[in-house]
N, C-alpha and C positions, 0 to 999 in steps of 0.2 A: 384598260381591261387587265393587262399584265400586273399593274400595280395593285389592283384590287385582289387579284388572285394571290399575289405574294403576301399581302396583308392577311388574307384568309388563311394561308398556310402557316404563317407565323403565329396567328391566333390559335390555330389548331394545335401547334407544337407546344405552346405555352399551357394550353388546357390539358394536354396529355401529361406534360411535366408536373403540373399541379396535382393531377389525379394520381400520378405515380408516387409523388411525395406523400399524398394523403394515405395511400395504401401502405407505404413504408412506415409512416408515422403511426398508423393504427395497428398494424400487424407485427411490426418488428419487435422481437424479444431478445434479450441478452441473457446469457448464462453467466452469472456472477460467481466467482470463486474467491474464497478467502482462507486464511489459516488462523491458528492460535497465535496471536500477537497482541496480548493484552497490554494496555487497556483499550487498544484500537479495535481489535476484532478477536472474539474468543467464544468457545463453546461453553454454554452455561454449566454443563456437566463435566467440563474439563477434558472431554474425549477428543480424539483426532478426527472425528467425523461428526457433523451436525447439520440438520436441515435448517431452513430459514428461521423457524420459530424458536430454535434452541441456540441462536447466535446472538451475542450481546456485544457491546463495546461502542466506543466513540465513533469509529468509522462506519460500523454497521448501522448505527442509528442515523448518521448523516446520509449515507448512501440510500437507505430505504426512503427517507423523506425526499431526497433529491429525485429519485425515480418516480415517486408518487406525484410530485409537483410537475415534473416534466411530462407525465402521462406516458411513460415508456414501460413496457412490460419487462419483467425479469424473473429469473429463477435463481435463488441464492443457496449455496451450500458451503460448508467449511470442510476442507479436506487436508490431507497430509501425504507426502511432504511438499514443501514449498517449490522445489525444482519442478515437480510434476505439474502443479496448477499454473505456475508461471509459463511453462512451455505450452500448455493447452491454450492459454490466452494468446500467446505469441503465434501459434500455428493455426488455430481454428477460428474461422469467421463466426461472429456472433458471440464470442466469448470475451470476458473481461476479468481482471484480477485486482484485488486491493488488500491491504494498503502497501504501496511500493514506492521506492524512491525514484525520482525522475532524474536519472543520471545522464550526462552527455552521451555516453555510449548507448543508452537505451532510447534516446530522443526520437529517432526515426523508426523505431521498432513498433511503436504503439501510437494510438491517439489518446490524449490525456485529458482528464477532468480533475480539477483541483485548484489549489491545495485543499486537502481534507483536514490536515492538522500538522503541527510541528514535529520534527524528529531529529534531534541532535544526536551525534555519535560521540560516545565517551569510552574511556578506559576506566573500568572499575577495578578496585583492589580491596582486599580485606581491610577492615577498620584499623588493624594494628600493623599493616604493611609499612615498610620504610621506603617503598618505591616513590620516587618523585620524578615527574616528566615535564619537560618544557616544550618538547616537540615530538612528533610521531616517530621519527627515526630512532629516538632513544629507546623505544619499546623493543627494538630488534634483539636486545640482549636478554629478553625475558620470554617465558612461554605464554603466548597470547591465545586465548580461546575465542572462537567466533562461531556463527551459525551458518552451516553449509548452504550455499546458494543465495544467501542474503547479500544485499548491496554492501554492507559493512565488510563482510568477508571478501567480496570481490575487490573492494577498494584496497584492503590491506595486502592482498595478493599482488595488485598492481604496484604497490609500494615496496614489494619484495619482503614483506614481513613474514610470510608463510605461516599463517595462523593454524592452530590445531582445531579441526572442525568437528562440530557436534550436529546430529540430525535434528535436535530440538534445542532452542536457545536456552531454555531453563536448565538444561543439563550443565551448562557452564557455571551456573550459580553454585551447584554442588561441587563441581570440579575446583572452583575457586576456594570454596570453604575447606575442601579436603587437601588443598595444596598441589593438585594435579596441574593447575595452571597458575601463573602469577598475576595475570591480568585478564579481564574479560572485556572484549570489544563488543559493544552493543548499543542499542538505541536508548534515548532518554526522552520520556519516562518509562519506556517498555521494560528495560532491564531491571530496574528496581521493583517494578510491579511483578515481574516473573520471579525474582528472588524472594519476594515476600510470600508468594504462593508456595514456594519450595521450603519455606521456613528459614530462609537465610536473610539476616538483617545486618545492619552496621557497616555496609559497604561504603566506600568513599570514592569519589571521582578524582582521579589523578591527572586526567587530561581530557579536554573537550576538543576534538579535532575536526569536527564538521558540524555545520548548522544547515538544516534543510527542511523539506516538507514531504509529506506523504500524499500520494495521488491514487486515483483510479486509472488503471491502464486498460485501454480497449484495443481489441484486434484492429489492425490497420484497415480492414475492409468495412469497419463500422461506418455507416453513412454519416457524412459531415453534419447533416441536419440533426441527427440524433445526438451527436457530441455537443453541438451548439445548444440544443434544448437543455441538456443535462447541466452544462456549464452555466447557462443563464439561471437555471433553478438554484444552483449552488450559490451563485453570486448574490441572488436575492435573499437566500437564507442567511448568508453572512451579513448582509446589510441590515437585516431585521434583528440580528443578535442571536439567531437560532444556533449557529455553529458554536459561538462562545458559550452559550448556555449548556450545550451538550459537553463541551470540553470541561467546563467547571463541574459538571455533575459527576464526573469520574475521578475527581481529585480528593 
């Protein structure tokens, strides 16, 4: 009798758990935030705020498809500045932010889905610059520009380079052109894409100091089932060639 009662209780618990998951799966919605970081995510009109339908880019296309395939509801908007949207995803349950680097210092702060795409870090200089670098430490003798709150800027600060920070990464393209900075620490291909938008061309890479990937970072309270469904959808998209097709369409 006791054994039958116990089995009945276990069965009831499993049923409740399955029903609870179904409720989470059906009703859970994520607030997705992104920024202007072309060609990965960008406002079609170039503004610092845009709703879902006015957002373009590699990551935006991939993330939309990923959520569609996973059957997870979302609301997407592009905002500014990066510090603010990053901290919203960090602090508020039900929030996520992309595209961002998955650094060791950030690993336990979020739940991660990715990678979405490659993101090398480079030092760019004007085409006629005589600067030549073989290692990052050699950049300390120059004025280096970087994007406030970005992983590149945080990494440079950890290496005691003390970069000159801008609120928008594209500002560094003009600063470089005008001689206000000697080097621009940025992502590749993002930096060149931003420079082109600002009418700045002919920049050259004098150092490639990091090779990594970009991810979707979700608040730590996001249910594991949701994270797993999103990751499975992305993995299938990559296996089908969907991710490569999107990457190539922006080159």
